[in-house]
N, C-alpha and C positions, 0 to 999 in steps of 0.2 A: 199575103200568103205565104212568107218566107217566115214567121213568128211561128204559125200554127205550125209546118212542116220540120221547123227543128223539136220543138215540145211535142208531138207525135214520137219521135226518134227518138227521144230522149225518154218516154215510155217505153218503148219497145227496146228496148238496154234493160229499163227495170226489168221486164216478165221474161227476158231470155237468159237472165240471172238466177231463175226461179225463188218465190219468196217463200214456200212454205213446201213442206210434205206432199198437196196434191199437184203443182206445178213442177214435181217431180218426178213424182212417178206414174201421175196419169192417172188414168183411170181404173180400178182395181178388179182382178182377171182369175179366177177359179185355172189353178194348173198342176193337175196333177195332185200332190198334195201340201201345195204354194198353193200361198197367191201375191201373183204377180203383177206386174202397175207396164201402162202401154207406154212410159219411154224408156221403162229400162230393161227391156227385151225379158228375157228368161230369172233375171234374178230373182231369189224370194227379196217377198217384201215384211218387214216386220214391223209394226205399228204398237206405240206404247201409250197410252191414254187415262183419261177416266170416264166413268162414268155418271147421271145425274141420277137426284132418287126418283122417286113416285113423280110424276109431273101436276099430281092431285091438288088443283090450287088454294085447296085449303088445310092440306102439308103442310110441316114444316119446310120440306125438301121443295115443294112449289114455289115458294118464294125465288130457288136461287136461278130458277129460268129466265136467267136476263143477257143483254147481250156482252155486259159486262161482266158478268162471269166466268163468260167464253172466253174475253180477252184475257183475264187475271190465268186463266187455267194455261192458256199458251204462251204469254209472254214470262209468267214467273213459274208454273210448273214443268212448262213446258210439254205438254199434250201437245200428242199428233193426229189423234182422234177422241171424239166424244162422243157419248152416247147421250140420247135424250130415249126414256123412257115413259111412254105415253101408259098414264095411270087407267082411265076410265072407260076401259076394255067394255065395260058390262053395260054402258049407258049409249044408247045411239046415238050415229054421229049425229043429228037434226040438233040433239037435246044440251042446253045452254051448256050446262056446267060441263060437255063434250068440246063444246066448242070453245069453254076458254082454256083449258088443257091443250087443246090444236093450237090454239095461237100460241101457246106457252113450245110446242116443240117446234113450231114454226121463230120462235123466237133464237131459239138455239141453231137452230141448223141455218136460218140468214148470217146467222155468226159466225157462222164454224165457216161459212164458202167465203165468209168478209174477209174472216183467218187463214184464210189458204189450206185448212184442216181437215182432216173426214171429221163425217159426222155420222152414226146409227141412229136409223131412225128407228125403234123399239116397239112391239107391240106387250108389253109389261105383261106377261098373261100366265095365270096357271091352267090353265082350261081355255087354251083358243077354240078348242072342235068342238065348244058351246058357244061357240061368237064370232060363228063366220060371215054372218049377216054385217054387223058391225068391222067387225077387220077386213073386208073385203071392200067397202065405204071409208074407210081411212085410207088405204095404201091405194085405191084408184085415186084418190082425193092428194096424195104425198108425191107419187108417182107423177101422175100431169105435173104436179107443179115442179118437182126435184129429178125427173128422171132423167134430165139431160144434162145433168151437176155430175162433176167425176168426184165431186167431196163425200155425195152419198152413200152409203150401205143401208138397206133393208133387211131389220131383223125379224122375221115374219110371227115368232114363238119365242118367247121367254123362256119360260122354264116348265115343260108337261110333269107335272107329278100323277104318278099313277096311271100314266096313258101309256100304251106299248108305241113301238116304234110304229106300226102299221094306222095303227089312227090318226099320229101327228103328218107321216108323211099323206095321209088320205087330206088332211087339214091342208097343208101346202100344197099338193098337188092341185087345190081350188083359188089358194089365196096368188101364187107364183103367175099364171099367166096375164089375175088382172094387172102388177104388175109389168110382166114383157109389153102388154099393150100399149105401152109408154118410154120402158127402159130396161134397156140389158147389164144394168148396172150389179153387180154382189149383194145375190139374198143369200143372208143368215138363218139356218133352221135349227131349234132348238131340241137337244134330242132329251129320253126315258129319263125320271129319277132327279132332277131337279138340272137336268142338263149336264147329266153324267155318265151317261152309260152309252158315246160315240159310237162305243164297236156294233151295237145292235143297228148302226146304218146297215153294217158291211151285209153284202150281197144284195141287198134292198134301197139304194142307195137310188137318187132323185135325180129322173134323169133330165136333166139342164145343164148347159155346161160354164154356167155360172154362178153356182152356190156352193157356199159352204156350211159347217155345223158346228155346232155351239156346245163349249165346255165349260163349267163354273167350277167353282172353290172356293174355300176357306181353308184356307193353309192351318188354322188350329185343329178343327174339325178332320179335314181331309188331307191328310199329309199325304203326297208326291209317290212315298210305293206302295199306294192304296188303287193308283190309277192311274200307275206308269203305264202296264199293260196294255188296258182297255183304250188308253190313246194309243199306244203305238201298231196297237192292233188296227186301226181304223187307216192310220198316215200310213202306212206297211200298202193297203187295200188299197191307197191312190185317194182317199179321202181330204180335202181340204181342213185346218177348223181354228175356230178363233174363241179365244177365251174373251168372253161380253160381258164378262163377270166375274172378280174375283175380289176375294178379302183375304188380311193377314189373323181375322178372330174367329169368334166361334161362327157355324153355319147359320145362326141367328140374326148377323148379321152383330152380335153383342149388343144386344136388347136389354138393357137394364129393369126395364117395366116386365119382362117375364121372368127373367132369371139374372139378378142383380150380379152374383158369380160368374156372369157370361161377359159383364163387362169390359173387364181384366183383361182381356184373351190374345192381345196380340203376341201372335208369334214368328219373330222375322227368322230364326231358324229355318224353320218351315217355309217360308215364304220366301226363302233363298235358293231352296231346295230348286222350287216350282220354275223362277226365273231363269235358274242355271236352264232349266228342262226346257222351257221355253226359246231361251236363248239359243241351245241344242239347234232346238226342231225348227226354226225361225218360224211361232204362233204366236201373233199378234194378241193386244187383250187391253183389257179397260177396266181399274178397280173400282169399287163400289166403297162409298157413294159422297157426293158433294152434297152434303146438311151438315146440319149442327144441332141436329136434335141427341140427347141425353143417349151415345151408344155406341161401343165401340167403333164398329166402320164408319162410322162418322168422320168425316175428313174432321169438324169443327165442332164435334158435339163433348167440349170438358168440361168436367165435374165442376161446379162455379163458376162455367161463366155466365157473360150477358144470355137474359132470354135470345137475343137473338143476333149471330153475328151482322158486322155491319157490310154487308154485300159490295155499298157503294167505296170503300176505304182502302184504298190498292196498298197500304201499309200490313193491311189487316191480313191479306193473305200470303203475306211473307215468315210471317209472324208466327216462329215455331210455339209461342205459349198458348198459343190458342189453337193449335193441334193437338188433337187425340196421335198415341203412341201413333196406328197405323197410317191416320195423316201423315205423320213426321216422316215414317217412311215410305208412304210414295211420292211423298214431295222432294225428299233426297233420292227416292232412286231415279225417276223420270229426269231429273237433272245429270244425275251421272249420265244415264243412258244416252240425252243430247248432246254432248258432248262427241258424241262417235257417233252419232245422227248419222249416216251418209248423203242423207238430201245438205244436211249443214255443211259439212265438208270436202262436197265433192269428189264423194270414191266411186261415180259413177257417172258416165257422160249422157248430159241429161238435152232430148229433144228441147230447140231452138220454139219457143211459143213462136221467132215470127222470123223469117227466112230471109224478109226481102224488104226494102224502107219503100212506102207508099209518095208516089209521087205526085203529087198537090198542085192539079191547074186550073184553071181556068174555072171551069162552074161547077169542082169538088166540090162536095158536103159531106160531113164529119157523123156520125150517129154513133153513141154508146148506149146499148143493151144490157141486161144481167146474162147473168149465164141461163138463168130463165127462159128469156127472153120478153122482157120488160124494156121499153125504151128508159133513158135514163136522161136522156135530151142528147145534146151537140157538146162538140170540146168545151164551148165557154163555161160550161156546169161538170167540167171536170173538176175542178178544185173544191166544190161543192161533194162530192160524192165521197160516201166511207171510206176505206181501208177496202180493198180487195179487187179481184180479177173479173175482169169486165173481157166483151166484143163489143171491141172498134172494127165499123161497116162505114166505108170511103163510097161512096153512089158517086161516076162520073157519067150522064148519061144512060145508056140501056149498058152499065159496066158497074159491077160492085165487089168489092174488093174484102177481104174480114183480116179481122188477126185479133190474139188475146194483147191484153193491155193489164198492164197491174198499177193500182194507183195504193201508195203505202202511205 
């Protein structure tokens, strides 16, 4: 028993130190016009990260839905949040294509949890009000599986097009209770006109204590000066905002196939203005997109590159020559921000994950579970687990104690 006790004490020490932003900030909660963490009081949390492209399995973006992709954007790009954009919204949930897409999203979510970062589960639609049945099934499944994980954020509508806020709100008021049956986690709701008219929500916000509102921008097409007043109106009304998708290029994502001149539209100066504004207002963001198609907003979509980016090659993820100008900009920006991230520098105290050592005597047994409640085995299986956060249960007689532990 002595050896087991020493091992457990060491794991507690790792957990108490905080391995990533989720261990540091905890569960996210809307608070006035900010988003805060359960571990860090009323201090606004600002996350920065990246969005996967559409999850569609036969698209270029779909093949990036791998755990290694999450590993690399966390370790090399310093992402604190990733966004999984579920793309088969028009297909019934039991359809085989939808099933493959769901599995892709789950791969990203599981890898994000293992890396102790946040993950946005995104219903990547422009007409979600016409997909209520499918969306209901999707979020019921995802909330049941992941709703107890502090890592998870639900984005129930990506970009409404030509849909007034009243209609978006009605849709949201249908989907939110489905999630709330299983989770009190942060829910994000898209806003009219490609998630750009967030001020339309003022005076008619959703009556839920943990909802934020989505803004998207593409800096070349959308200078901050055209949108700042709209966003400030929402913030001044106490609405929290999350930029779940942004790019430095033309608003079509720098699509070379529709307009070749849009490919080379990276605008660093306008992007810098947006970032200065988001930093001032403590608005979190995710850059679009992890992809290698020939488009200006695709991080690896450079002209003349090999047809497929070598996802499993770690060196390729940090090779600037493989990145578009936007890819280079995002890579450098996230790495620069990482140097001063509170969770890496201990600027704010974090609640320890364990406040006491477990006394392991006699007939005590130790079992390890995932954050979703799946039994992973006993302490003898610990060395075989993937890196991540787990729950350790000590069972002794009729008494049970539990603490979080971190496998590095």
